[in-house]
PADOZA-772762 format. One record per residue (C-alpha): residue number from 1; x, y, z. Coordinates in steps of 0.1 Angstrom, whole numbers, plus 5000, padded with zeros to 4 digits. Last residue first. Layout:
PT    n    c1    c2    c3
PT  NUM     X     Y     Z
...
***
This chain:
PT    n    c1    c2    c3
PT  167  6850  6365  0623
PT  166  6876  6365  0651
PT  165  6897  6390  0633
PT  164  6868  6413  0633
PT  163  6863  6410  0670
PT  162  6900  6417  0675
PT  161  6898  6449  0655
PT  160  6867  6461  0673
PT  159  6883  6454  0707
PT  158  6914  6472  0695
PT  157  6894  6501  0683
PT  156  6875  6503  0715
PT  155  6907  6502  0734
PT  154  6922  6531  0713
PT  153  6891  6550  0719
PT  152  6890  6544  0757
PT  151  6928  6555  0758
PT  150  6921  6587  0737
PT  149  6891  6594  0760
PT  148  6913  6589  0790
PT  147  6939  6612  0775
PT  146  6915  6638  0768
PT  145  6901  6639  0803
PT  144  6935  6639  0820
PT  143  6947  6667  0796
PT  142  6918  6690  0801
PT  141  6918  6687  0838
PT  140  6956  6692  0840
PT  139  6953  6722  0817
PT  138  6927  6738  0840
PT  137  6949  6731  0870
PT  136  6980  6747  0853
PT  135  6961  6777  0840
PT  134  6944  6784  0873
PT  133  6978  6783  0891
PT  132  6993  6806  0865
PT  131  6964  6830  0866
PT  130  6966  6833  0906
PT  129  7005  6838  0901
PT  128  7005  6861  0873
PT  127  6979  6886  0889
PT  126  6967  6909  0861
PT  125  6943  6882  0846
PT  124  6924  6882  0876
PT  123  6899  6853  0875
PT  122  6869  6865  0894
PT  121  6845  6842  0876
PT  120  6822  6844  0846
PT  119  6842  6863  0820
PT  118  6878  6854  0829
PT  117  6867  6816  0837
PT  116  6848  6814  0803
PT  115  6880  6827  0787
PT  114  6899  6799  0804
PT  113  6876  6772  0791
PT  112  6878  6785  0754
PT  111  6916  6792  0756
PT  110  6921  6756  0770
PT  109  6900  6740  0742
PT  108  6919  6758  0717
PT  107  6953  6752  0732
PT  106  6949  6715  0737
PT  105  6984  6701  0748
PT  104  6987  6732  0768
PT  103  7019  6752  0767
PT  102  7006  6773  0738
PT  101  6978  6784  0762
PT  100  7002  6808  0778
PT   99  7021  6808  0811
PT   98  7055  6822  0800
PT   97  7089  6810  0799
PT   96  7077  6775  0802
PT   95  7098  6749  0824
PT   94  7074  6753  0854
PT   93  7044  6750  0830
PT   92  7055  6719  0815
PT   91  7066  6705  0851
PT   90  7032  6711  0863
PT   89  7016  6694  0832
PT   88  7038  6663  0835
PT   87  7035  6660  0873
PT   86  6996  6664  0873
PT   85  6992  6642  0842
PT   84  7013  6615  0859
PT   83  6991  6617  0892
PT   82  6960  6615  0871
PT   81  6974  6583  0854
PT   80  6981  6570  0888
PT   79  6948  6577  0902
PT   78  6927  6562  0874
PT   77  6907  6583  0852
PT   76  6871  6564  0847
PT   75  6861  6559  0812
PT   74  6852  6591  0790
PT   73  6827  6585  0763
PT   72  6835  6595  0726
PT   71  6804  6599  0707
PT   70  6809  6637  0700
PT   69  6782  6644  0725
PT   68  6800  6623  0750
PT   67  6831  6641  0745
PT   66  6815  6674  0749
PT   65  6797  6665  0778
PT   64  6829  6654  0794
PT   63  6846  6685  0787
PT   62  6816  6708  0798
PT   61  6812  6689  0831
PT   60  6850  6691  0837
PT   59  6850  6729  0829
PT   58  6820  6734  0854
PT   57  6842  6720  0882
PT   56  6868  6744  0873
PT   55  6843  6772  0869
PT   54  6831  6764  0905
PT   53  6867  6766  0918
PT   52  6870  6800  0901
PT   51  6837  6812  0916
PT   50  6845  6799  0952
PT   49  6879  6816  0951
PT   48  6908  6793  0945
PT   47  6935  6774  0965
PT   46  6909  6763  0990
PT   45  6893  6740  0965
PT   44  6925  6720  0959
PT   43  6915  6688  0976
PT   42  6880  6689  0961
PT   41  6893  6692  0926
PT   40  6917  6662  0930
PT   39  6888  6643  0945
PT   38  6869  6652  0914
PT   37  6896  6636  0892
PT   36  6901  6606  0915
PT   35  6863  6598  0920
PT   34  6853  6603  0883
PT   33  6821  6583  0879
PT   32  6806  6592  0913
PT   31  6817  6627  0912
PT   30  6805  6629  0876
PT   29  6771  6617  0886
PT   28  6768  6643  0913
PT   27  6780  6670  0889
PT   26  6754  6661  0865
PT   25  6727  6662  0893
PT   24  6739  6695  0904
PT   23  6738  6708  0869
PT   22  6702  6697  0864
PT   21  6692  6712  0897
PT   20  6708  6745  0887
PT   19  6688  6744  0855
PT   18  6708  6737  0825
PT   17  6712  6764  0798
PT   16  6748  6770  0810
PT   15  6756  6734  0803
PT   14  6741  6733  0769
PT   13  6760  6765  0758
PT   12  6792  6752  0772
PT   11  6786  6720  0755
PT   10  6780  6736  0722
PT    9  6812  6757  0724
PT    8  6833  6728  0733
PT    7  6816  6703  0706
PT    6  6825  6729  0679
PT    5  6811  6710  0649
PT    4  6832  6707  0619
PT    3  6824  6732  0591
PT    2  6813  6716  0558
PT    1  6832  6726  0526
***
């Protein structure tokens, strides 16, 4: 039995191995490619410490790189789609009894990226409000990117299906 590749773990390693210049170049490219998502992150920067905000930005880079490495590029996340994800995920956490990864639509990815923040940033797991805010934003980022990848994949499948029907 062959193990499936862990694209998130590989992407974390690849991103951390980049020089600061390479990381900066990637961030600049993603800021251009994902204006609504990166604008959202810029708008909430004051809600987090510099280290936490940097890890949220890093999480976006890691996720996008993981999908690209898996052969699933991310299209632009439109503003209305991002707003819908923000509303849905905020409500999901507000309705939850506890702020745990199980609330996330992708608990394994969420756990890997949150653990990175706990280790590398000053994310205080003993402060339920700070941890809760970080969890919600991280989950919004993961969900928005994953939904866009799913959409792109479905559109690609529709295009291939249509192309096959023409032949």
